[in-house]
N, CA, C and O atoms as a GROMACS GRO file, in nm:
protein
  440
    1MET      N    1   2.286   0.241  -0.306
    1MET     CA    2   2.213   0.313  -0.225
    1MET      C    3   2.202   0.232  -0.091
    1MET      O    4   2.198   0.110  -0.075
    2ALA      N    5   2.200   0.339   0.006
    2ALA     CA    6   2.186   0.277   0.161
    2ALA      C    7   2.049   0.206   0.179
    2ALA      O    8   1.949   0.233   0.112
    3GLN      N    9   2.054   0.128   0.262
    3GLN     CA   10   1.925   0.072   0.304
    3GLN      C   11   1.866   0.160   0.408
    3GLN      O   12   1.946   0.224   0.477
    4SER      N   13   1.738   0.173   0.431
    4SER     CA   14   1.682   0.256   0.523
    4SER      C   15   1.720   0.218   0.669
    4SER      O   16   1.707   0.302   0.758
    5ASN      N   17   1.763   0.099   0.694
    5ASN     CA   18   1.792   0.065   0.840
    5ASN      C   19   1.924   0.107   0.881
    5ASN      O   20   1.963   0.092   0.997
    6THR      N   21   1.996   0.158   0.790
    6THR     CA   22   2.147   0.210   0.800
    6THR      C   23   2.110   0.357   0.831
    6THR      O   24   2.199   0.406   0.901
    7LEU      N   25   2.021   0.434   0.806
    7LEU     CA   26   2.012   0.578   0.841
    7LEU      C   27   1.905   0.597   0.925
    7LEU      O   28   1.805   0.526   0.930
    8THR      N   29   1.929   0.702   0.996
    8THR     CA   30   1.828   0.760   1.116
    8THR      C   31   1.692   0.803   1.030
    8THR      O   32   1.688   0.832   0.910
    9SER      N   33   1.596   0.800   1.112
    9SER     CA   34   1.473   0.891   1.067
    9SER      C   35   1.491   1.013   1.000
    9SER      O   36   1.445   1.041   0.889
   10GLN      N   37   1.584   1.106   1.095
   10GLN     CA   38   1.580   1.215   1.034
   10GLN      C   39   1.668   1.232   0.914
   10GLN      O   40   1.626   1.315   0.833
   11ALA      N   41   1.779   1.174   0.883
   11ALA     CA   42   1.850   1.154   0.784
   11ALA      C   43   1.778   1.112   0.666
   11ALA      O   44   1.802   1.162   0.556
   12LEU      N   45   1.680   1.011   0.684
   12LEU     CA   46   1.568   0.964   0.543
   12LEU      C   47   1.475   1.094   0.532
   12LEU      O   48   1.432   1.127   0.422
   13ILE      N   49   1.446   1.165   0.639
   13ILE     CA   50   1.340   1.269   0.608
   13ILE      C   51   1.428   1.382   0.534
   13ILE      O   52   1.379   1.446   0.441
   14ASN      N   53   1.560   1.403   0.579
   14ASN     CA   54   1.616   1.517   0.503
   14ASN      C   55   1.667   1.484   0.358
   14ASN      O   56   1.692   1.573   0.277
   15LEU      N   57   1.681   1.347   0.330
   15LEU     CA   58   1.679   1.298   0.201
   15LEU      C   59   1.571   1.331   0.103
   15LEU      O   60   1.587   1.373  -0.012
   16GLU      N   61   1.450   1.304   0.170
   16GLU     CA   62   1.333   1.329   0.068
   16GLU      C   63   1.324   1.475   0.058
   16GLU      O   64   1.316   1.527  -0.053
   17GLN      N   65   1.324   1.548   0.172
   17GLN     CA   66   1.311   1.704   0.166
   17GLN      C   67   1.397   1.778   0.049
   17GLN      O   68   1.358   1.872  -0.021
   18GLU      N   69   1.530   1.708   0.047
   18GLU     CA   70   1.615   1.766  -0.038
   18GLU      C   71   1.617   1.712  -0.192
   18GLU      O   72   1.672   1.775  -0.283
   19TYR      N   73   1.553   1.592  -0.208
   19TYR     CA   74   1.546   1.528  -0.357
   19TYR      C   75   1.441   1.501  -0.410
   19TYR      O   76   1.440   1.480  -0.531
   20ALA      N   77   1.318   1.495  -0.329
   20ALA     CA   78   1.189   1.453  -0.369
   20ALA      C   79   1.101   1.601  -0.380
   20ALA      O   80   1.123   1.712  -0.331
   21ALA      N   81   0.987   1.546  -0.471
   21ALA     CA   82   0.886   1.660  -0.488
   21ALA      C   83   0.842   1.707  -0.372
   21ALA      O   84   0.836   1.626  -0.280
   22HIS      N   85   0.807   1.820  -0.352
   22HIS     CA   86   0.733   1.882  -0.215
   22HIS      C   87   0.586   1.900  -0.259
   22HIS      O   88   0.530   2.010  -0.263
   23ASN      N   89   0.528   1.780  -0.291
   23ASN     CA   90   0.362   1.791  -0.332
   23ASN      C   91   0.292   1.803  -0.198
   23ASN      O   92   0.191   1.873  -0.185
   24TYR      N   93   0.344   1.735  -0.098
   24TYR     CA   94   0.259   1.729   0.035
   24TYR      C   95   0.378   1.746   0.154
   24TYR      O   96   0.499   1.733   0.134
   25HIS      N   97   0.323   1.775   0.265
   25HIS     CA   98   0.404   1.775   0.379
   25HIS      C   99   0.359   1.647   0.463
   25HIS      O  100   0.245   1.642   0.510
   26PRO      N  101   0.447   1.547   0.482
   26PRO     CA  102   0.420   1.430   0.553
   26PRO      C  103   0.461   1.459   0.682
   26PRO      O  104   0.540   1.548   0.714
   27LEU      N  105   0.387   1.360   0.776
   27LEU     CA  106   0.404   1.360   0.922
   27LEU      C  107   0.576   1.319   0.931
   27LEU      O  108   0.631   1.246   0.849
   28PRO      N  109   0.644   1.382   1.049
   28PRO     CA  110   0.774   1.329   1.059
   28PRO      C  111   0.809   1.184   1.120
   28PRO      O  112   0.896   1.158   1.203
   29VAL      N  113   0.731   1.107   1.066
   29VAL     CA  114   0.764   0.961   1.114
   29VAL      C  115   0.803   0.899   1.003
   29VAL      O  116   0.751   0.935   0.897
   30VAL      N  117   0.903   0.792   1.003
   30VAL     CA  118   0.971   0.732   0.890
   30VAL      C  119   0.919   0.560   0.948
   30VAL      O  120   0.934   0.511   1.059
   31PHE      N  121   0.856   0.503   0.826
   31PHE     CA  122   0.810   0.364   0.860
   31PHE      C  123   0.940   0.299   0.770
   31PHE      O  124   0.974   0.340   0.659
   32ALA      N  125   1.002   0.193   0.840
   32ALA     CA  126   1.104   0.098   0.796
   32ALA      C  127   1.030  -0.030   0.766
   32ALA      O  128   1.046  -0.086   0.658
   33LYS      N  129   0.950  -0.079   0.858
   33LYS     CA  130   0.880  -0.193   0.811
   33LYS      C  131   0.736  -0.210   0.883
   33LYS      O  132   0.707  -0.130   0.972
   34ALA      N  133   0.656  -0.297   0.851
   34ALA     CA  134   0.526  -0.310   0.900
   34ALA      C  135   0.471  -0.456   0.915
   34ALA      O  136   0.503  -0.542   0.834
   35GLN      N  137   0.399  -0.478   1.006
   35GLN     CA  138   0.316  -0.600   1.028
   35GLN      C  139   0.196  -0.608   1.090
   35GLN      O  140   0.188  -0.588   1.211
   36GLY      N  141   0.092  -0.637   1.016
   36GLY     CA  142  -0.026  -0.620   1.097
   36GLY      C  143  -0.072  -0.472   1.102
   36GLY      O  144  -0.071  -0.399   1.003
   37VAL      N  145  -0.110  -0.436   1.215
   37VAL     CA  146  -0.148  -0.312   1.248
   37VAL      C  147  -0.005  -0.210   1.304
   37VAL      O  148  -0.007  -0.088   1.324
   38HIS      N  149   0.093  -0.289   1.317
   38HIS     CA  150   0.217  -0.215   1.365
   38HIS      C  151   0.316  -0.184   1.267
   38HIS      O  152   0.335  -0.256   1.170
   39VAL      N  153   0.376  -0.083   1.288
   39VAL     CA  154   0.486   0.017   1.188
   39VAL      C  155   0.609   0.016   1.304
   39VAL      O  156   0.599   0.016   1.426
   40TRP      N  157   0.715   0.016   1.226
   40TRP     CA  158   0.850   0.057   1.314
   40TRP      C  159   0.924   0.141   1.238
   40TRP      O  160   0.930   0.120   1.117
   41ASP      N  161   0.986   0.239   1.290
   41ASP     CA  162   1.081   0.336   1.236
   41ASP      C  163   1.217   0.263   1.237
   41ASP      O  164   1.224   0.150   1.286
   42PRO      N  165   1.339   0.331   1.176
   42PRO     CA  166   1.468   0.281   1.157
   42PRO      C  167   1.522   0.252   1.304
   42PRO      O  168   1.598   0.157   1.321
   43GLU      N  169   1.484   0.335   1.410
   43GLU     CA  170   1.543   0.328   1.531
   43GLU      C  171   1.482   0.219   1.602
   43GLU      O  172   1.528   0.204   1.716
   44GLY      N  173   1.381   0.131   1.564
   44GLY     CA  174   1.291   0.046   1.618
   44GLY      C  175   1.194   0.077   1.717
   44GLY      O  176   1.156   0.004   1.808
   45ASN      N  177   1.159   0.191   1.690
   45ASN     CA  178   1.017   0.253   1.791
   45ASN      C  179   0.908   0.190   1.707
   45ASN      O  180   0.904   0.182   1.584
   46LYS      N  181   0.816   0.144   1.802
   46LYS     CA  182   0.698   0.060   1.740
   46LYS      C  183   0.570   0.155   1.748
   46LYS      O  184   0.551   0.223   1.848
   47TYR      N  185   0.502   0.157   1.661
   47TYR     CA  186   0.369   0.241   1.638
   47TYR      C  187   0.258   0.158   1.613
   47TYR      O  188   0.278   0.045   1.568
   48MET      N  189   0.138   0.200   1.637
   48MET     CA  190   0.005   0.166   1.576
   48MET      C  191  -0.038   0.233   1.482
   48MET      O  192  -0.076   0.348   1.503
   49ASP      N  193  -0.041   0.175   1.351
   49ASP     CA  194  -0.086   0.260   1.229
   49ASP      C  195  -0.233   0.277   1.207
   49ASP      O  196  -0.305   0.193   1.152
   50PHE      N  197  -0.274   0.394   1.256
   50PHE     CA  198  -0.400   0.437   1.251
   50PHE      C  199  -0.468   0.486   1.130
   50PHE      O  200  -0.591   0.495   1.116
   51LEU      N  201  -0.360   0.524   1.026
   51LEU     CA  202  -0.405   0.575   0.908
   51LEU      C  203  -0.429   0.472   0.820
   51LEU      O  204  -0.518   0.489   0.736
   52SER      N  205  -0.369   0.370   0.822
   52SER     CA  206  -0.393   0.246   0.737
   52SER      C  207  -0.368   0.267   0.576
   52SER      O  208  -0.419   0.195   0.491
   53ALA      N  209  -0.276   0.382   0.547
   53ALA     CA  210  -0.279   0.435   0.406
   53ALA      C  211  -0.388   0.460   0.354
   53ALA      O  212  -0.426   0.410   0.248
   54TYR      N  213  -0.454   0.544   0.426
   54TYR     CA  214  -0.558   0.599   0.367
   54TYR      C  215  -0.704   0.491   0.338
   54TYR      O  216  -0.802   0.513   0.266
   55SER      N  217  -0.676   0.391   0.409
   55SER     CA  218  -0.766   0.265   0.395
   55SER      C  219  -0.711   0.170   0.310
   55SER      O  220  -0.776   0.066   0.299
   56ALA      N  221  -0.611   0.181   0.249
   56ALA     CA  222  -0.544   0.074   0.144
   56ALA      C  223  -0.510  -0.043   0.223
   56ALA      O  224  -0.536  -0.152   0.173
   57VAL      N  225  -0.453  -0.039   0.344
   57VAL     CA  226  -0.425  -0.133   0.418
   57VAL      C  227  -0.508  -0.158   0.543
   57VAL      O  228  -0.457  -0.170   0.654
   58ASN      N  229  -0.643  -0.166   0.517
   58ASN     CA  230  -0.740  -0.213   0.628
   58ASN      C  231  -0.725  -0.326   0.690
   58ASN      O  232  -0.748  -0.337   0.811
   59GLN      N  233  -0.685  -0.419   0.618
   59GLN     CA  234  -0.642  -0.579   0.648
   59GLN      C  235  -0.525  -0.590   0.709
   59GLN      O  236  -0.487  -0.702   0.744
   60GLY      N  237  -0.449  -0.479   0.732
   60GLY     CA  238  -0.307  -0.492   0.802
   60GLY      C  239  -0.196  -0.502   0.712
   60GLY      O  240  -0.213  -0.567   0.609
   61HIS      N  241  -0.091  -0.451   0.733
   61HIS     CA  242   0.041  -0.455   0.667
   61HIS      C  243   0.088  -0.592   0.647
   61HIS      O  244   0.085  -0.668   0.745
   62CYS      N  245   0.132  -0.634   0.537
   62CYS     CA  246   0.193  -0.766   0.507
   62CYS      C  247   0.109  -0.897   0.523
   62CYS      O  248   0.150  -1.011   0.544
   63HIS      N  249  -0.034  -0.847   0.506
   63HIS     CA  250  -0.114  -0.993   0.534
   63HIS      C  251  -0.052  -1.114   0.458
   63HIS      O  252   0.003  -1.093   0.349
   64PRO      N  253  -0.056  -1.216   0.502
   64PRO     CA  254   0.004  -1.328   0.453
   64PRO      C  255  -0.050  -1.376   0.317
   64PRO      O  256   0.017  -1.414   0.221
   65LYS      N  257  -0.206  -1.366   0.330
   65LYS     CA  258  -0.259  -1.428   0.211
   65LYS      C  259  -0.251  -1.331   0.093
   65LYS      O  260  -0.237  -1.378  -0.020
   66ILE      N  261  -0.261  -1.182   0.116
   66ILE     CA  262  -0.230  -1.068   0.022
   66ILE      C  263  -0.086  -1.078  -0.017
   66ILE      O  264  -0.057  -1.053  -0.134
   67VAL      N  265  -0.006  -1.107   0.056
   67VAL     CA  266   0.136  -1.129   0.002
   67VAL      C  267   0.170  -1.235  -0.072
   67VAL      O  268   0.256  -1.226  -0.160
   68LYS      N  269   0.112  -1.337  -0.047
   68LYS     CA  270   0.112  -1.468  -0.130
   68LYS      C  271   0.034  -1.436  -0.267
   68LYS      O  272   0.101  -1.442  -0.370
   69ALA      N  273  -0.092  -1.405  -0.276
   69ALA     CA  274  -0.146  -1.371  -0.394
   69ALA      C  275  -0.047  -1.254  -0.479
   69ALA      O  276  -0.032  -1.260  -0.601
   70LEU      N  277   0.000  -1.177  -0.416
   70LEU     CA  278   0.098  -1.060  -0.490
   70LEU      C  279   0.201  -1.137  -0.560
   70LEU      O  280   0.233  -1.128  -0.679
   71CYS      N  281   0.252  -1.219  -0.465
   71CYS     CA  282   0.381  -1.288  -0.543
   71CYS      C  283   0.354  -1.377  -0.638
   71CYS      O  284   0.421  -1.392  -0.740
   72ASP      N  285   0.255  -1.439  -0.608
   72ASP     CA  286   0.211  -1.557  -0.730
   72ASP      C  287   0.164  -1.465  -0.844
   72ASP      O  288   0.213  -1.494  -0.953
   73GLN      N  289   0.090  -1.373  -0.843
   73GLN     CA  290   0.050  -1.298  -0.957
   73GLN      C  291   0.195  -1.242  -1.028
   73GLN      O  292   0.218  -1.250  -1.149
   74ALA      N  293   0.279  -1.188  -0.935
   74ALA     CA  294   0.391  -1.120  -1.000
   74ALA      C  295   0.485  -1.221  -1.069
   74ALA      O  296   0.566  -1.180  -1.153
   75LYS      N  297   0.478  -1.338  -1.042
   75LYS     CA  298   0.559  -1.444  -1.106
   75LYS      C  299   0.490  -1.482  -1.248
   75LYS      O  300   0.547  -1.544  -1.338
   76THR      N  301   0.372  -1.440  -1.251
   76THR     CA  302   0.269  -1.497  -1.379
   76THR      C  303   0.268  -1.364  -1.477
   76THR      O  304   0.318  -1.368  -1.589
   77LEU      N  305   0.210  -1.251  -1.424
   77LEU     CA  306   0.206  -1.143  -1.535
   77LEU      C  307   0.214  -1.017  -1.384
   77LEU      O  308   0.154  -1.020  -1.277
   78THR      N  309   0.298  -0.933  -1.430
   78THR     CA  310   0.333  -0.828  -1.314
   78THR      C  311   0.233  -0.698  -1.351
   78THR      O  312   0.177  -0.637  -1.260
   79LEU      N  313   0.214  -0.660  -1.493
   79LEU     CA  314   0.140  -0.553  -1.501
   79LEU      C  315   0.097  -0.584  -1.648
   79LEU      O  316   0.175  -0.637  -1.727
   80ASN      N  317  -0.028  -0.550  -1.681
   80ASN     CA  318  -0.102  -0.553  -1.786
   80ASN      C  319  -0.162  -0.429  -1.845
   80ASN      O  320  -0.267  -0.392  -1.792
   81SER      N  321  -0.120  -0.362  -1.938
   81SER     CA  322  -0.176  -0.252  -1.974
   81SER      C  323  -0.328  -0.246  -2.029
   81SER      O  324  -0.360  -0.328  -2.114
   82ARG      N  325  -0.421  -0.152  -1.982
   82ARG     CA  326  -0.550  -0.178  -2.062
   82ARG      C  327  -0.562  -0.161  -2.201
   82ARG      O  328  -0.671  -0.163  -2.258
   83ALA      N  329  -0.434  -0.142  -2.269
   83ALA     CA  330  -0.432  -0.136  -2.418
   83ALA      C  331  -0.444  -0.280  -2.458
   83ALA      O  332  -0.468  -0.306  -2.576
   84PHE      N  333  -0.427  -0.386  -2.362
   84PHE     CA  334  -0.450  -0.515  -2.418
   84PHE      C  335  -0.563  -0.590  -2.320
   84PHE      O  336  -0.585  -0.542  -2.208
   85TYR      N  337  -0.617  -0.681  -2.355
   85TYR     CA  338  -0.697  -0.762  -2.273
   85TYR      C  339  -0.602  -0.865  -2.198
   85TYR      O  340  -0.487  -0.888  -2.235
   86ASN      N  341  -0.662  -0.922  -2.089
   86ASN     CA  342  -0.590  -0.995  -1.989
   86ASN      C  343  -0.699  -1.131  -1.969
   86ASN      O  344  -0.815  -1.130  -2.009
   87ASP      N  345  -0.639  -1.234  -1.906
   87ASP     CA  346  -0.735  -1.328  -1.859
   87ASP      C  347  -0.823  -1.335  -1.712
   87ASP      O  348  -0.895  -1.427  -1.675
   88ILE      N  349  -0.795  -1.216  -1.646
   88ILE     CA  350  -0.864  -1.194  -1.513
   88ILE      C  351  -0.973  -1.090  -1.539
   88ILE      O  352  -1.092  -1.109  -1.514
   89PHE      N  353  -0.917  -0.972  -1.596
   89PHE     CA  354  -1.021  -0.853  -1.571
   89PHE      C  355  -1.180  -0.878  -1.604
   89PHE      O  356  -1.266  -0.838  -1.526
   90GLY      N  357  -1.210  -0.938  -1.708
   90GLY     CA  358  -1.350  -0.955  -1.752
   90GLY      C  359  -1.411  -1.022  -1.658
   90GLY      O  360  -1.522  -0.983  -1.620
   91ARG      N  361  -1.347  -1.143  -1.597
   91ARG     CA  362  -1.409  -1.240  -1.474
   91ARG      C  363  -1.434  -1.143  -1.363
   91ARG      O  364  -1.541  -1.139  -1.304
   92TYR      N  365  -1.322  -1.058  -1.334
   92TYR     CA  366  -1.340  -0.981  -1.209
   92TYR      C  367  -1.454  -0.874  -1.222
   92TYR      O  368  -1.540  -0.845  -1.139
   93ALA      N  369  -1.432  -0.819  -1.356
   93ALA     CA  370  -1.572  -0.685  -1.380
   93ALA      C  371  -1.694  -0.772  -1.356
   93ALA      O  372  -1.777  -0.723  -1.278
   94LYS      N  373  -1.724  -0.898  -1.409
   94LYS     CA  374  -1.853  -0.956  -1.398
   94LYS      C  375  -1.866  -0.993  -1.246
   94LYS      O  376  -1.977  -0.968  -1.198
   95TYR      N  377  -1.790  -1.038  -1.177
   95TYR     CA  378  -1.806  -1.075  -1.039
   95TYR      C  379  -1.842  -0.949  -0.966
   95TYR      O  380  -1.931  -0.968  -0.883
   96VAL      N  381  -1.800  -0.832  -0.973
   96VAL     CA  382  -1.816  -0.727  -0.920
   96VAL      C  383  -1.956  -0.655  -0.965
   96VAL      O  384  -2.027  -0.592  -0.888
   97THR      N  385  -1.981  -0.674  -1.090
   97THR     CA  386  -2.113  -0.632  -1.162
   97THR      C  387  -2.202  -0.690  -1.099
   97THR      O  388  -2.293  -0.623  -1.051
   98GLU      N  389  -2.201  -0.816  -1.084
   98GLU     CA  390  -2.311  -0.913  -1.042
   98GLU      C  391  -2.332  -0.918  -0.892
   98GLU      O  392  -2.437  -0.963  -0.847
   99SER      N  393  -2.220  -0.867  -0.799
   99SER     CA  394  -2.247  -0.872  -0.645
   99SER      C  395  -2.321  -0.757  -0.617
   99SER      O  396  -2.354  -0.670  -0.699
  100ASP      N  397  -2.346  -0.762  -0.492
  100ASP     CA  398  -2.445  -0.641  -0.421
  100ASP      C  399  -2.340  -0.536  -0.418
  100ASP      O  400  -2.266  -0.538  -0.320
  101ALA      N  401  -2.323  -0.445  -0.509
  101ALA     CA  402  -2.245  -0.341  -0.495
  101ALA      C  403  -2.294  -0.217  -0.386
  101ALA      O  404  -2.232  -0.121  -0.342
  102ARG      N  405  -2.422  -0.262  -0.366
  102ARG     CA  406  -2.469  -0.148  -0.261
  102ARG      C  407  -2.411  -0.135  -0.116
  102ARG      O  408  -2.408  -0.041  -0.037
  103VAL      N  409  -2.358  -0.280  -0.110
  103VAL     CA  410  -2.288  -0.285   0.046
  103VAL      C  411  -2.173  -0.208   0.059
  103VAL      O  412  -2.146  -0.160   0.169
  104SER      N  413  -2.088  -0.187  -0.058
  104SER     CA  414  -1.959  -0.117  -0.060
  104SER      C  415  -1.968   0.016  -0.122
  104SER      O  416  -1.866   0.084  -0.134
  105SER      N  417  -2.079   0.056  -0.160
  105SER     CA  418  -2.092   0.204  -0.239
  105SER      C  419  -2.093   0.302  -0.143
  105SER      O  420  -2.124   0.276  -0.027
  106PRO      N  421  -2.057   0.440  -0.190
  106PRO     CA  422  -2.076   0.536  -0.089
  106PRO      C  423  -2.232   0.559  -0.078
  106PRO      O  424  -2.312   0.521  -0.163
  107LYS      N  425  -2.257   0.614   0.014
  107LYS     CA  426  -2.426   0.686   0.010
  107LYS      C  427  -2.449   0.793  -0.007
  107LYS      O  428  -2.367   0.875   0.034
  108SER      N  429  -2.559   0.835  -0.069
  108SER     CA  430  -2.608   0.948  -0.139
  108SER      C  431  -2.520   0.996  -0.233
  108SER      O  432  -2.459   1.101  -0.213
  109THR      N  433  -2.508   0.934  -0.331
  109THR     CA  434  -2.405   0.965  -0.447
  109THR      C  435  -2.514   0.991  -0.582
  109THR      O  436  -2.482   0.962  -0.697
  110ASP      N  437  -2.642   1.050  -0.544
  110ASP     CA  438  -2.731   1.047  -0.659
  110ASP      C  439  -2.739   1.204  -0.666
  110ASP      O  440  -2.807   1.258  -0.752
   0.00000   0.00000   0.00000
């Protein structure tokens, strides 16, 4: 399969339109790489990412601490189905439950 940096943005858009599900209509911009708040298309044009993957990357793209944690975890246990227990989830659930959840909870949820 060709790498994205060998195809133009339009060629990549055409591939998705021809072969992928049409469950929504994305903006006609192709991201080939990202760092911090910036993203680049295959032609090398630089953009600021104000969408942040709907807030999933508010910390910025490729944050070094997050990339390190992700790589470390992937080397240990990539994915654990909830059909089994693991050595982290219970501790995480306790931490979240005992923290002040009001700080990050949506308001007016009653």
